[in-house]
Structures are given as C-alpha cells and as structure tokens.
N, C-alpha and C positions, 0 to 999 in steps of 0.2 A: 503493500499499500504505499503510495507516495505521501510524503509530509509536506504539506503546502503553507505558505504565507504570501501575503500581498504586501508590497513595499515600495517606497520611493527610492530608486537606486541613487547613491551619492554622486553628485556631478564630478566628472574626472578632474576638474580643475581644483577641487578641494581634498582630493585623495591624499596627496603628498603632504599637505599640511598635518593632516590626521596620522598618516603613516609616521611622522616624525615624532609624534606624541607618543604612539604607542612603542615606538623604539626607545624613547627616553624612560617610560614606564617599565619596560622590559630591562632596561640597564639597571634601573633602581632595584629590581626585584624579578629574578630570573623565573620564578614561578608565575608569571603574569602569561597568561595565554592570550597572545595578540590575535585581533581579528585581521586576516587579510585583506588588504587595500581593496581587492576585487569584490570582497563581500560586504563593504560598508554600506549601509543602507538605513533607512527610517522605516521601520515596520509599521504597517497600517492595520492588518489583522492576520493573526496567525490562526490558521484553519486546521492544523494538526493532520492526523492520518486520515486520508480520504481513499475512496475505491479509484482504481484506475479509470473506470467509466466516469466519475465525478470530475476527476482531474482533467481528462479529455474534454467534457462539456464546459468546464469553467475555462479552459484554453481557448476553445472555440468562441465562447462568450466575450472574452477579453479581445480576442484578434479581431472580432466582427465590430468592435466598437469606431474603428476609425481614429482620426485624431480628435482630441478633446480641446477645446479653446478654454485653457485655464493656465495662468501662470503662477507657479507654486515657488516661492522664494525659499531658500536655503541660507539662513543666517546662523553660522555656527559661532556660539559663544559659551565658554566656560567648560570645565571639566567637573564632573560629579560622579557619585558611587550610589550603587544599591547595596544594602546588606541582606544576608541571608541569615538562617538560624544559627550558623556557625561563623559569622563574621562577614567581612566585605566579600563580595561576589562579583559585582560588575563595575567596571569604571566606563563612563560614557561622556560623551560631548554633548552639551545641550543645544538646542535650537532657540533663537531669539526673535522677538517681534510679534506680529499679529498672525496667529495661526488660522485665519478664516479660510485661506486657500487650501491648507492642509486638511482642514475638517471638510471643505468641499470635495477634496479627493477621497476622503474617508467615506464620505456619503455615497459617493459614485460606487466605490469598492461595495459597500453594504448593499447598495441596490442590485449590484450584479451577483453577489454571492449568496444572498439572503441571510445576513447576519441575524442571529437572534437577539432577543430584547436584552438579555443579560449582558451580553458582549457590547452592544451598543451603548449601554448605560454605565459601562466601566468608564473611570477616568482615564483620559489619555494623556500620557505624559511623552511629548515628543523628544526623543533622544537617538544617537547614534552611539551603539555599543562599540567601544574601542578595544576593550579587553575583558578577560574573565580571569578570576582567581580561583585556583584549583580548590576543591573542597578540602577542608581541614588544614589549609595553609595558614600560617601566621605572618602576615605581611609585616615589614619594618615600619616604624614610625616615618621614615623618610617618604614612603609612598602616600601616606595619607597627607603629609605635609606638601608633597608636590602637588596632590589634587587640589587641596585647599588653596594653594598659592596660585592656581590656574583657574578658579571658579569664575573670574570676571574677564579673561583673556579672549579676544576675538580671533577666529580662525579662518575667517573669510566668508565671502557669500556669492552666490551664484543661484541659477534657477535650476529645479529639478526638471527633466526633460521627458520622464515617463512614469507611468504607474505600471509596476510589474507583478506578475504572477510567477513566484518562485517554488521550485521543489527543494527540499533539503535532505541531503544523505548525510547522517551522522556517521563520521569515521573516526579513528583512534587520534589521527593527526588534526582533526578538526572538521567542521561541516563543509560539504561541498553544495554550493548553490547552484542551480540551473534555472536560467530564465525560460519559462515555458510559453510566456505570452506578454504582449505589453500594449499599454494604451499610449500612444505618443501624445504628449502635451505640446501644444502650440505655443512657441516662444517667439513674441511679436517685438519685444523691447526688453533687452536685460539691463539697460541703463537706469531702469526705475527700480531696482531691487528692493 
C-alpha cells in the first residue's frame, strides 16, 4: 500500500539556504538526521497508507486539474523545534507572513481528496522539517542554543510553484519521496512576495 501525502515542494532557490542550516545542525550533533534537500517541503495533508486503486485515482485527479491561478508565497523565517515524549524530536524552519494563500491551497487539496472533518479542524502549523533527532538521543545544550539563536533569522523568500501528491517509502537511510502528480501554480509576478 502506498503511503501518501500532499505538499508544497520547497522552491529550488531556497534549498541551499536550508541545506546549510541542516549541515550546521549536524556538525553540532552527529545524531541529527538531516532531511535531504530534494525532500524539503511544506506538508499540507498526510493521507497515510492508501490502496493502489486510491493512489491511482488521486494521481489522476491531481493531474486533471490543470494550472491553478494562485500565488503562494514561501517566506522562511526562524528555526524552531517540536518535542516528543522522550525529548527533542524535530527541528524545523518556520514560515512567516499571511498564510491565506497556503490555506487556499489546503482547501483545494481538501476538496480533491475528501478530507474528513477531524483533519480539517486540526490546527495547521506551517513549517519545513529540516532534521529529526533519533529516538532516545540526548542532544547537547549547544543544539538548543543554536536553534534558539536562529529563531528570528530570515532564510529567504520565493513562490511555491506547485501542489504535489507524493508517495513516501520508508527506508533505513531515510524516506524516499516520489512525486506522483502535481497541480502547477501560475506565477504571474514574484516581485510582490
């Protein structure tokens, strides 16, 4: 069964800025599992395991949409973290500004995939996951200090260019994401990000 999610892939122009950050995090603490630059994205909805039939149906649905007239800004600002039951688990880069265009993209996805009410009502925290901390690890204070000292740093801005349907195959060396389908976003002017 394919494991699916929908996302806004990070614009190529911003990947090097964030790759530099993941490299610095890894140099502080070797047990940081960096997200590959090609995998950086803003998750819209996680669908989980679906049947092959449903994966094919959703791919066809996404591909049949054509271009969508929506400019979705990607303004990267600040590092932060999420903690699990056993400590720090995820280090992320935040998004800054008005999220109305992201919410419009999310509503489009919800209308296509038939998202249930419980998922629609969950609070949405837009972020780009940069690294994960291995379960049971005890990161050094320097890692926390680095994240804290970068909570207001701007990492650049651009426009997202598509809404994608991805499959995720979990492997020991990290997940492999495959773009199954995409809705191209029409970018008319990126001078007004």
